[in-house]
C-alpha positions as CSV (number, residue, x, y, z in Angstrom):
1,M,-168.4,-118.3,37.7
2,A,-164.6,-118.6,37.1
3,K,-162.4,-118.5,40.1
4,M,-159.9,-115.6,40.6
5,K,-156.4,-116.9,40.2
6,T,-154.6,-115.6,43.3
7,V,-151.0,-116.0,44.4
8,V,-150.7,-115.8,48.2
9,S,-147.3,-115.0,49.9
10,L,-147.1,-116.0,53.6
11,G,-144.7,-114.4,56.0
12,H,-143.0,-115.7,59.1
13,E,-146.1,-115.0,61.3
14,A,-148.2,-117.5,59.3
15,L,-145.8,-120.3,60.2
16,G,-144.1,-119.7,63.5
17,S,-140.4,-120.3,64.2
18,T,-140.2,-123.8,65.7
19,T,-141.9,-127.2,64.9
20,L,-144.4,-126.8,67.7
21,E,-145.1,-123.1,66.8
22,Q,-145.6,-124.1,63.2
23,M,-148.1,-126.9,64.0
24,D,-150.3,-124.3,65.9
25,A,-149.7,-121.4,63.5
26,V,-150.7,-123.3,60.3
27,K,-154.1,-124.1,61.9
28,H,-154.9,-120.3,62.1
29,T,-153.4,-119.7,58.7
30,A,-155.5,-122.5,57.2
31,K,-158.7,-120.8,58.4
32,A,-157.7,-117.5,56.7
33,L,-156.7,-119.4,53.5
34,A,-160.0,-121.3,53.6
35,D,-161.9,-118.0,53.8
36,L,-160.2,-117.0,50.5
37,V,-161.2,-120.3,48.9
38,E,-164.8,-119.7,49.9
39,Q,-164.5,-116.3,48.2
40,N,-164.0,-118.1,44.9
41,M,-160.2,-117.8,44.7
42,Q,-157.9,-120.3,43.0
43,L,-154.9,-120.2,45.4
44,I,-151.3,-120.7,44.6
45,I,-149.4,-120.3,47.9
46,T,-145.8,-119.5,48.6
47,H,-144.2,-118.9,51.9
48,S,-141.2,-117.8,53.9
49,N,-138.8,-120.3,55.5
50,G,-136.2,-118.2,57.3
51,P,-136.5,-119.7,60.8
52,Q,-137.1,-123.2,59.4
53,V,-134.2,-123.4,57.0
54,S,-131.9,-121.8,59.7
55,M,-133.0,-124.5,62.2
56,I,-132.4,-127.3,59.7
57,H,-129.0,-125.8,58.8
58,K,-128.0,-125.7,62.4
59,A,-129.2,-129.2,63.1
60,M,-127.3,-130.7,60.1
61,T,-124.2,-128.8,61.1
62,E,-124.3,-130.0,64.7
63,L,-125.0,-133.6,63.5
64,R,-121.7,-133.4,61.5
65,R,-119.9,-132.1,64.6
66,V,-121.2,-135.0,66.8
67,Y,-121.0,-137.8,64.2
68,I,-118.0,-137.3,62.0
69,D,-119.3,-139.8,59.3
70,Y,-122.2,-137.5,58.4
71,T,-121.7,-135.1,55.6
72,P,-122.9,-131.5,56.2
73,A,-126.0,-130.7,54.2
74,P,-125.6,-127.8,51.6
75,M,-127.9,-124.9,51.7
76,C,-129.9,-126.2,48.7
77,V,-130.6,-129.4,50.5
78,C,-131.7,-127.5,53.7
79,S,-134.0,-125.4,51.5
80,A,-135.6,-128.6,50.0
81,M,-136.1,-130.0,53.5
82,S,-137.8,-126.8,54.7
83,Q,-140.1,-126.8,51.7
84,G,-141.1,-130.4,52.4
85,Y,-141.9,-130.1,56.0
86,I,-143.6,-126.7,55.8
87,G,-145.7,-127.9,52.9
88,Y,-146.6,-131.1,54.8
89,D,-148.0,-129.1,57.8
90,L,-149.6,-126.4,55.6
91,Q,-151.3,-128.7,53.1
92,N,-152.7,-131.0,55.8
93,S,-154.0,-128.2,57.9
94,L,-155.6,-126.5,54.9
95,R,-157.1,-129.7,53.6
96,S,-158.6,-130.5,57.1
97,E,-160.0,-127.0,57.4
98,L,-161.6,-127.1,53.9
99,Y,-163.1,-130.6,54.6
100,S,-164.6,-129.3,57.9
101,R,-166.4,-126.7,55.8
102,G,-167.6,-129.2,53.3
103,V,-165.2,-128.0,50.6
104,A,-163.4,-130.9,48.8
105,V,-160.4,-129.3,47.0
106,P,-157.1,-131.2,46.7
107,V,-154.1,-129.4,48.1
108,S,-150.6,-130.3,46.7
109,T,-147.1,-129.2,47.6
110,I,-144.5,-129.1,44.8
111,L,-140.8,-129.1,45.7
112,T,-139.8,-126.2,43.5
113,Q,-136.4,-125.3,42.0
114,V,-135.5,-121.8,40.8
115,T,-132.6,-121.0,38.6
116,V,-130.2,-118.2,39.5
117,D,-127.3,-116.6,37.7
118,P,-123.9,-117.8,38.9
119,Y,-122.6,-114.3,38.2
120,D,-125.3,-112.5,40.2
121,E,-123.7,-109.7,42.2
122,A,-125.1,-111.2,45.4
123,F,-122.6,-114.1,45.2
124,Y,-119.8,-111.5,45.4
125,E,-121.3,-109.8,48.4
126,P,-123.4,-112.3,50.5
127,Q,-125.6,-110.5,53.0
128,K,-128.2,-113.1,54.2
129,A,-127.2,-114.3,57.7
130,L,-128.6,-117.7,58.9
131,G,-127.7,-120.7,61.1
132,R,-126.3,-120.9,64.6
133,Y,-124.1,-118.4,66.4
134,M,-120.5,-119.5,66.2
135,S,-117.4,-118.9,68.2
136,K,-114.5,-117.0,66.5
137,E,-112.7,-120.4,66.1
138,D,-115.7,-122.0,64.3
139,A,-116.1,-118.9,62.2
140,E,-112.5,-119.1,61.1
141,Q,-113.0,-122.7,60.2
142,E,-116.0,-121.8,58.1
143,Q,-113.9,-119.1,56.3
144,R,-111.3,-121.7,55.5
145,K,-114.0,-123.7,53.8
146,G,-114.6,-120.7,51.6
147,N,-117.8,-119.7,53.3
148,Y,-118.7,-116.1,54.4
149,V,-119.4,-115.2,58.0
150,T,-120.4,-112.0,59.8
151,E,-120.0,-110.9,63.4
152,V,-123.1,-110.1,65.4
153,P,-121.9,-107.9,68.3
154,G,-122.5,-109.6,71.7
155,K,-123.7,-112.9,70.1
156,G,-120.9,-114.3,68.0
157,F,-120.6,-115.1,64.3
158,R,-123.1,-116.4,61.7
159,R,-122.8,-117.9,58.3
160,V,-123.7,-115.5,55.5
161,V,-125.0,-116.6,52.1
162,A,-126.0,-114.9,48.9
163,A,-129.6,-114.0,48.0
164,P,-129.5,-113.8,44.1
165,K,-132.4,-112.8,42.0
166,P,-134.6,-115.6,40.6
167,I,-134.5,-116.3,36.8
168,D,-136.8,-119.2,36.0
169,I,-139.2,-121.4,38.1
170,V,-138.2,-124.9,36.9
171,E,-141.5,-126.6,37.9
172,I,-143.8,-123.8,36.6
173,D,-145.6,-126.1,34.1
174,A,-146.5,-128.5,36.9
175,I,-147.7,-125.7,39.1
176,R,-149.8,-124.3,36.3
177,T,-151.2,-127.7,35.3
178,L,-152.3,-128.5,38.9
179,S,-153.8,-125.0,39.4
180,D,-155.7,-125.1,36.1
181,A,-157.1,-128.5,37.2
182,G,-158.6,-126.8,40.3
183,Q,-156.0,-127.9,42.9
184,I,-154.6,-125.5,45.6
185,V,-150.9,-125.5,45.0
186,I,-148.1,-124.8,47.6
187,A,-144.9,-124.0,45.7
188,C,-141.7,-122.0,45.6
189,G,-141.5,-122.2,49.4
190,G,-138.8,-120.1,50.9
191,G,-138.1,-118.6,47.5
192,G,-137.5,-121.9,45.9
193,I,-134.5,-124.2,45.9
194,P,-131.7,-122.2,44.2
195,V,-130.1,-124.0,41.4
196,I,-127.6,-123.2,38.6
197,E,-128.1,-124.7,35.2
198,Q,-125.0,-126.1,33.6
199,N,-125.2,-128.1,30.3
200,H,-128.9,-128.9,31.1
201,I,-128.0,-130.2,34.5
202,L,-129.3,-128.4,37.6
203,K,-126.8,-128.0,40.4
204,G,-127.7,-126.6,43.9
205,A,-126.4,-123.2,44.7
206,S,-125.1,-122.1,48.2
207,A,-127.7,-119.4,48.4
208,V,-131.3,-118.5,49.4
209,I,-133.9,-116.6,47.3
210,E,-136.0,-113.8,48.8
211,K,-139.6,-115.2,49.0
212,D,-141.1,-111.9,48.0
213,S,-139.1,-111.9,44.8
214,I,-140.3,-115.3,43.9
215,A,-143.9,-114.4,44.8
216,G,-143.9,-111.6,42.3
217,K,-142.4,-113.8,39.6
218,L,-144.8,-116.7,40.3
219,A,-147.8,-114.3,40.0
220,A,-146.4,-112.9,36.8
221,D,-145.6,-116.3,35.2
222,L,-149.1,-117.6,36.0
223,A,-150.7,-114.3,34.9
224,A,-152.5,-114.3,38.2
225,E,-155.3,-111.8,38.7
226,Q,-154.0,-110.7,42.1
227,L,-151.1,-111.1,44.5
228,L,-151.7,-111.1,48.2
229,I,-148.7,-110.5,50.4
230,F,-149.3,-111.2,54.0
231,T,-146.8,-109.7,56.5
232,S,-146.6,-108.5,60.1
233,V,-148.2,-105.1,59.6
234,D,-151.7,-104.1,58.4
235,H,-150.5,-101.5,55.9
236,V,-147.4,-100.2,54.1
237,Y,-146.3,-97.1,55.8
238,T,-144.3,-93.9,55.0
239,G,-142.1,-92.9,57.8
240,F,-142.3,-96.5,59.3
241,E,-141.3,-96.7,63.0
242,T,-141.1,-92.9,63.3
243,D,-143.3,-90.3,65.0
244,H,-144.7,-89.4,61.6
245,A,-145.6,-92.9,60.4
246,A,-148.6,-92.8,58.0
247,P,-150.4,-95.8,56.4
248,I,-150.7,-96.0,52.7
249,T,-154.1,-97.3,51.7
250,E,-153.6,-97.2,47.9
251,M,-150.8,-96.3,45.5
252,S,-149.9,-96.8,41.8
253,V,-146.7,-98.4,40.5
254,A,-145.4,-94.9,39.6
255,Q,-146.0,-93.7,43.1
256,A,-144.3,-96.8,44.6
257,K,-141.3,-96.1,42.5
258,E,-141.1,-92.5,43.7
259,L,-141.3,-93.7,47.3
260,I,-138.5,-96.2,46.7
261,E,-136.4,-93.3,45.3
262,K,-137.0,-91.4,48.5
263,G,-135.9,-94.4,50.6
264,E,-139.2,-94.9,52.3
265,F,-139.1,-98.7,52.4
266,G,-135.7,-99.4,53.8
267,T,-133.7,-102.3,52.3
268,N,-134.7,-105.6,53.9
269,N,-138.3,-105.6,55.1
270,M,-140.9,-103.8,53.0
271,L,-138.7,-102.9,50.0
272,P,-138.6,-106.5,48.6
273,K,-142.4,-106.7,48.8
274,I,-142.8,-103.4,46.9
275,E,-140.3,-104.5,44.3
276,A,-142.2,-107.8,43.9
277,A,-145.4,-105.9,43.5
278,I,-143.9,-103.7,40.8
279,A,-142.4,-106.6,38.9
280,Y,-145.7,-108.5,38.9
281,L,-147.8,-105.4,37.8
282,E,-145.4,-104.6,35.0
283,A,-145.9,-108.1,33.7
284,V,-149.7,-108.2,34.4
285,P,-150.9,-104.6,34.0
286,T,-154.5,-105.5,34.9
287,G,-153.5,-107.2,38.2
288,R,-153.6,-105.9,41.7
289,V,-151.5,-106.4,44.8
290,I,-152.7,-106.2,48.4
291,I,-150.1,-106.0,51.3
292,T,-151.5,-106.5,54.8
293,S,-151.5,-108.9,57.8
294,L,-153.1,-112.3,57.5
295,A,-155.6,-111.4,60.3
296,N,-156.8,-108.5,58.2
297,A,-157.1,-110.4,54.9
298,T,-160.9,-110.2,54.7
299,D,-161.1,-106.5,55.5
300,A,-158.3,-105.8,53.0
301,L,-160.1,-107.5,50.2
302,K,-163.1,-105.3,51.0
303,G,-160.9,-102.2,50.9
304,K,-161.2,-101.6,54.6
305,S,-157.6,-102.3,55.5
306,G,-154.2,-103.0,53.8
307,T,-152.4,-101.3,51.0
308,L,-153.6,-101.7,47.4
309,I,-151.2,-101.3,44.6
310,T,-152.3,-101.2,40.9
311,N,-151.2,-99.6,37.7
312,K,-153.9,-96.9,37.9
């Protein structure tokens, strides 16, 4: 029986926010992912990296402040570092969990680059805050370097970078080859390493890519049969965080677009996930998307929890 090609998108809760939290979190995440493997799914896994890339960026900035000979690491390098160390923890935990169940499936992590448009509007209005909180003096120094900063009332200033839309996944052929060979693949971590192609040369961009956007594109490029988006809530809701909040158990792409028009999904939390679902389903009309929490994955696949999105 052929395995169901499934792209899994992991949110912050699946990884924790610090190195110690991550080591514990991936053990629980590995159990949920192993359950999916035992349900005959061929997994391609992507994940968030917000706390991790922010931590790395802060560490590299402070290293430069203490040791003047060190060069600050650009955002693309910080993204690559986060992909590597998250992939390391996740693939080892998943491999161990599978072997403990008698399942011998290779797990590989691919450092993945994603091209972006240098003229993307996001570069003109950066909105993604990350890194340490800075004093006004440090913030002014960042601005003199040509970087953007934003003030967080009561806390200080933070670096702000662009979040452009992904264009192409550079290593998509390697991801497809490994997946077709039966391996579990971890790729496009944190949205991928953003790069700009200039005369066939890839140059790192000072930006981050939304992991939900890349999850939808990854599923579309691989013609996956389903996309599972794991987040902090069990369902997508209308009226979220209001007195009249109501869970959505199932909706079509057309209904999702109508709810977006009504402003039901905000701008930063659930909206990118819905947009990713729509992009994938428009490319793969027979596919399906489930949005739920990692803890409810099994129930969601049985139709007992979560939000199912299809073209029907």
